[in-house]
C-alpha positions, 0 to 999 in steps of 0.5 A: 544539467549536472556536468559529466566527469571527463574520466568516467562519464559519470554525472556530477551529483554535487549540485543535486546533493547541495539542493537536497537540504533546501528542498521543501514544500510549504503546506497550506492544507485545511486544519484537522481538528478533533471535532471534524473527525468522523465517528469511526476511522473507517468513515474518516478513511473512506471520506479522505479516499473519496476526496483523493479520488475526486481530486484526481490523485493517481492510484488513490487506493495505493498504499505503501505496505511495510513488513518485517521478516523473522529477524526484524529486517523491514521491507516496503512496497506499494500495493493496492487497497481492494477492501475497506470496512470496519474489519480493516483494509485488504490487499491481494497478493501471492501467498508465496511472495516475500511479503506473505512470508513476512506476514505469516511469521510476524502477523503484523503490518503497517500501511500508508496512503500517501496523498501528496497533492492533498498534503495528506497521509493515513497510516494503518497499523495492526495484526493481519489475517488472510481473507476467506475464500469466498471474499477472495473468489468474489474479488478474483472474479472482478479482475481483468482476465489478463491480471488473472493469467498473470497471477498464475504465471508469476512466481512472485519474489523468486529470481527468474532467468530474464524477461523471456522466462516470464513471457514464456510462463504467461504463454503457457498459462494462456494455452492452459486456460484457452478454453476456460471461460472463468479462470479460477484463482490459484491456490497460492493467491489471496488476500490479506487484511490489516486489522488496525489497532491504530489509524493515524490521519496526517494533514500538512500544516504551516511551519511543520506543525502538522495535524496528527490525529489518530484512532487507537483501539482500547479495551473499551473501544476506540479513542481519539488522540492528538500527537505532536508532529 
């Protein structure tokens, strides 16, 4: 373990800093070639997602969502993919959250599925749109009641006066809907869909010569191209 500095009790991070340049993983994944890709990005992503789930990857549907505000300042966070079809990938959130403010302004986002145990990543980039009310209601009905109540209680991304404030808000919502069998979804809550123009599939390979194949939307449909790692 790092030694403690006698003056302030802080950990000596020198050893950690020295180790960082030498930290690396030797990738020995399957090769990814153009002939092995599915006809569409949707089928390829679904196939890799199924394999990640079968391999026991935790939160296999988790993706790192990157957005930028009106001044171009980026931010990222992990969300869960809750929809996948030819239209794009979907996640749900509070429409008053920081991420939703960013998306409302820029109308563009990227997301990365980081399947580290499989030495794989998938990057999705494109314009965004809100999910329609019917689709939102269908997904909302599938959520656990506790998650539904939490969505009502949390003023997402706003500063709150301690954990007690959140607990009190939840208790108030529990009382509000105590006699309601089906909790309705809040008017400030719903889904966003990323409609991709680029979907890149990344497979780790030896000597850092990774395979990177991507589907790119064109005026004539989708094309597949390889890019250097």
